[in-house]
C-alpha positions as CSV (number, residue, x, y, z in Angstrom):
1,X,6.5,-5.3,6.6
2,X,7.2,-2.0,5.6
3,X,9.8,-1.1,3.4
4,X,11.8,0.5,5.8
5,X,11.6,-2.9,7.9
6,X,13.5,-4.4,5.0
7,X,16.1,-1.9,3.6
8,X,18.3,-1.9,6.7
9,X,18.8,-5.4,6.2
10,X,21.0,-5.0,3.7
11,X,22.4,-8.5,2.4
12,X,20.2,-10.4,4.7
13,X,17.2,-9.6,2.4
14,X,18.0,-12.0,-0.2
15,X,18.7,-14.8,2.5
16,X,15.8,-17.6,3.1
17,X,17.2,-18.2,6.7
18,X,15.5,-15.6,8.3
19,X,11.6,-15.4,9.5
20,X,9.1,-12.4,8.8
21,X,9.1,-11.9,12.6
22,X,12.5,-10.7,12.5
23,X,11.9,-7.9,10.0
24,X,8.0,-7.1,10.7
25,X,7.2,-3.8,12.3
26,X,6.5,-4.3,16.0
27,X,3.6,-2.0,16.3
28,X,0.7,-2.2,14.2
29,X,-2.0,0.3,13.7
30,X,-5.5,-0.1,13.0
31,X,-9.1,1.9,12.2
32,X,-12.2,1.0,12.4
33,X,-14.0,0.1,9.1
34,X,-16.5,3.1,9.4
35,X,-13.9,5.9,9.8
36,X,-13.5,8.5,7.2
37,X,-10.7,8.3,4.8
38,X,-9.7,11.8,6.0
39,X,-9.0,10.1,9.5
40,X,-7.2,7.1,8.2
41,X,-4.9,9.5,6.1
42,X,-4.3,11.8,8.8
43,X,-3.2,8.8,10.9
44,X,-1.3,7.5,8.3
45,X,0.7,10.7,7.9
46,X,0.9,11.5,11.7
47,X,2.5,7.9,12.6
48,X,4.5,7.4,9.0
49,X,3.1,4.5,8.0
50,X,1.6,3.5,4.4
51,X,-1.1,0.9,5.7
52,X,-3.4,0.4,8.6
53,X,-5.1,-2.7,9.5
54,X,-9.1,-2.3,9.4
55,X,-11.5,-3.7,12.1
56,X,-14.9,-4.5,12.1
57,X,-16.4,-5.0,15.5
58,X,-12.8,-5.1,17.0
59,X,-12.0,-8.1,14.6
60,X,-9.7,-7.9,11.6
61,X,-11.5,-7.4,8.4
62,X,-8.7,-6.1,5.9
63,X,-5.8,-3.6,5.3
64,X,-5.9,-0.2,3.6
65,X,-3.4,1.6,2.0
66,X,-2.1,4.9,1.3
67,X,-3.0,4.1,-2.7
68,X,-6.7,3.0,-1.6
69,X,-6.9,6.4,0.3
70,X,-5.7,8.0,-2.6
71,X,-7.9,6.6,-4.9
72,X,-10.8,7.4,-2.6
73,X,-9.8,11.3,-2.6
74,X,-9.7,11.1,-6.3
75,X,-13.2,9.4,-6.9
76,X,-15.1,11.2,-4.0
77,X,-15.9,10.6,-0.3
78,X,-16.0,7.1,1.0
79,X,-15.4,5.1,4.1
80,X,-12.4,3.0,4.8
81,X,-14.4,-0.1,4.3
82,X,-15.2,1.1,0.8
83,X,-11.7,1.7,-0.3
84,X,-10.0,-1.4,1.5
85,X,-8.8,-3.7,-1.4
86,X,-7.4,-6.5,0.7
87,X,-9.8,-8.7,2.2
88,X,-9.2,-10.8,5.7
89,X,-8.9,-14.0,3.6
90,X,-6.0,-12.4,1.8
91,X,-3.9,-11.4,4.7
92,X,-2.8,-14.9,5.7
């Protein structure tokens, strides 16, 4: 769920009657774990998103955020898999 998905809901945000499917982003973007940090940042900026699913051999491996990419830019060159902070076990 992105911030822009929740904000338009107004008072319904505090309701426990809704389901995640009602406010989730209908389209998700992914990137390969061996993609460059620059490519991931470019995709996020172009598509106006703050997170990308990270795939390994076509399977979900984790999640990379804009904050992860900023840390990588400050710390030097790295691949997406080296800066992704959320392993698959944490997504579900």
